[in-house]
C-alpha positions in Angstrom: 0.0 -22.1 14.8 -2.7 -21.4 12.0 -2.3 -16.6 10.7 -6.0 -16.1 9.2 -8.9 -13.7 9.2 -12.1 -13.5 9.8 -14.7 -13.3 7.3 -17.4 -10.3 8.0 -18.3 -11.3 11.8 -18.2 -15.2 11.7 -16.2 -18.2 12.7 -14.1 -19.4 9.7 -10.4 -18.5 10.0 -9.0 -18.3 5.8 -4.7 -19.0 5.8 -3.2 -16.3 3.9 -4.0 -18.3 0.8 -7.2 -18.3 0.9 -6.9 -14.3 1.7 -5.2 -13.3 -1.2 -7.1 -15.3 -3.3 -10.5 -13.9 -2.2 -8.4 -10.4 -2.4 -7.8 -11.7 -6.5 -10.8 -12.1 -7.3 -12.4 -9.0 -5.3 -10.6 -6.7 -7.5 -12.4 -8.7 -10.9 -15.6 -9.1 -9.2 -15.7 -5.1 -6.9 -19.4 -5.4 -5.8 -19.6 -8.7 -3.8 -18.1 -9.7 -0.2 -15.4 -11.5 1.9 -18.1 -14.2 2.1 -19.7 -14.2 -0.7 -16.3 -14.7 -2.6 -15.6 -17.1 0.0 -18.3 -19.6 -0.1 -18.6 -19.6 -4.1 -14.9 -20.9 -4.2 -16.2 -23.5 -1.5 -18.7 -24.2 -3.8 -16.6 -24.2 -7.1 -14.0 -26.3 -4.9 -11.9 -23.7 -4.4 -11.3 -22.7 -8.3 -10.6 -19.3 -8.4 -11.1 -19.4 -12.1 -14.8 -20.9 -12.3 -15.4 -18.6 -8.7 -14.6 -15.4 -10.4 -16.6 -16.5 -13.5 -19.8 -17.3 -11.8 -20.2 -14.0 -9.3 -19.3 -12.3 -12.5 -22.5 -14.0 -14.5 -25.0 -12.8 -10.5 -23.9 -9.4 -11.2 -27.2 -7.7 -11.3 -26.7 -5.9 -14.4 -27.0 -8.4 -16.5 -30.4 -9.7 -15.1 -32.2 -6.0 -15.5 -30.6 -6.3 -19.1 -31.4 -9.8 -20.2 -35.3 -8.8 -18.3 -35.2 -5.4 -20.4 -34.1 -7.7 -24.0 -36.7 -10.5 -23.1 -39.2 -7.5 -23.5 -38.6 -5.9 -26.5 -38.6 -10.2 -28.6 
């Protein structure tokens, strides 16, 4: 029997190890949902470091700052 949890109403069942990885990443990238983190984990071949970096770079604050910097130039 596989123990796991469902991602926000989805049908995907996750192992305990994946749940722990998602929670660890969520501590770093607080403004992303479990589903977003899991999708990004899958995109990065389950690499938690690359996932955290990718999600941090998607932070809207960074986008707004870049637009403002471009406007000032």
